[in-house]
C-alpha positions in Angstrom: -24.8 -1.7 4.4 -21.5 0.0 5.2 -18.3 -2.1 5.0 -16.0 -1.9 8.1 -12.7 -0.1 7.6 -10.2 -2.9 7.0 -6.8 -1.3 8.0 -5.2 -0.8 11.4 -4.6 2.9 10.5 -7.5 5.3 10.1 -8.8 6.4 6.7 -7.2 9.8 6.9 -3.8 8.7 8.1 -1.0 9.4 5.7 0.4 6.6 3.6 3.2 6.5 1.0 2.7 6.0 -2.7 4.4 7.1 -5.9 4.0 9.8 -8.5 3.6 6.9 -11.0 0.6 5.5 -9.2 -1.1 8.9 -8.8 -0.3 10.5 -12.1 0.2 7.7 -14.5 -2.2 5.1 -13.3 0.4 2.4 -12.6 -1.0 -0.4 -10.4 -0.3 -0.9 -6.7 1.8 -4.0 -6.8 3.9 -3.7 -3.6 2.7 -2.9 -0.1 4.8 -2.5 3.1 3.5 -2.2 6.6 6.4 -0.5 8.4 7.4 -1.6 11.9 9.0 1.7 12.9 5.8 3.7 12.9 3.1 1.3 11.6 2.7 3.3 8.5 1.8 1.8 5.1 3.3 2.2 1.6 1.3 1.3 -1.6 3.7 1.5 -4.5 4.0 0.4 -8.1 7.4 -1.3 -7.8 9.0 0.7 -10.7 10.8 3.2 -8.5 12.3 3.8 -5.1 13.5 7.3 -5.8 12.7 9.8 -3.1 11.6 12.3 -5.8 8.8 10.0 -6.8 7.3 9.5 -3.3 4.0 11.1 -2.6 1.8 11.2 0.5 -1.9 10.3 0.3 -4.6 9.3 2.8 -5.1 5.6 3.5 -8.7 6.0 2.1 -7.2 7.3 -1.2 -5.1 4.2 -1.6 -8.2 2.1 -1.1 -10.1 4.2 -3.7 -7.2 3.9 -6.2 -7.3 0.1 -5.8 -9.9 -1.6 -3.7 -8.2 -5.0 -4.0 -5.5 -3.8 -1.5 -8.1 -4.6 1.2 -7.1 -8.2 0.7 -3.8 -7.5 2.5 -5.2 -5.2 5.2 -4.3 -7.8 7.8 -0.6 -7.6 6.8 1.4 -7.8 10.0 3.6 -4.9 11.1 7.1 -5.4 9.6 5.8 -7.3 6.6 5.3 -6.6 2.9 3.3 -8.1 0.1 3.7 -8.1 -3.7 2.0 -9.3 -6.8 2.6 -9.2 -10.5 -0.8 -7.6 -11.5 -4.0 -6.3 -10.1 -6.2 -9.3 -9.2 -3.1 -11.6 -8.9 -2.3 -13.4 -5.7 -0.3 -11.5 -3.1 3.0 -13.0 -1.9 3.5 -12.0 1.8 7.0 -11.8 3.3 8.7 -10.4 6.4 10.3 -7.3 5.1 13.9 -6.3 6.0 13.0 -2.7 4.9 9.9 -2.4 7.2 
């Protein structure tokens, strides 16, 4: 049985992540659903440097960490964070989204 795609953006739509998530295996601990363009960011929380930003497909983010599906219903303009994979997500209205 195939699982329905959980996000409001398609699997091949670009999303932001970091070099640290992609190349060093850091966990996705912060998520933002931007209000400006409805894009998503899946980051480790260790950097906000432009040089560390990377583009991936939404489906790649879900492959890296399937537990992000738990916050696929995050409203536009909101963020979520946690302290570790498997930990509870804290949702908040994001001033940066």
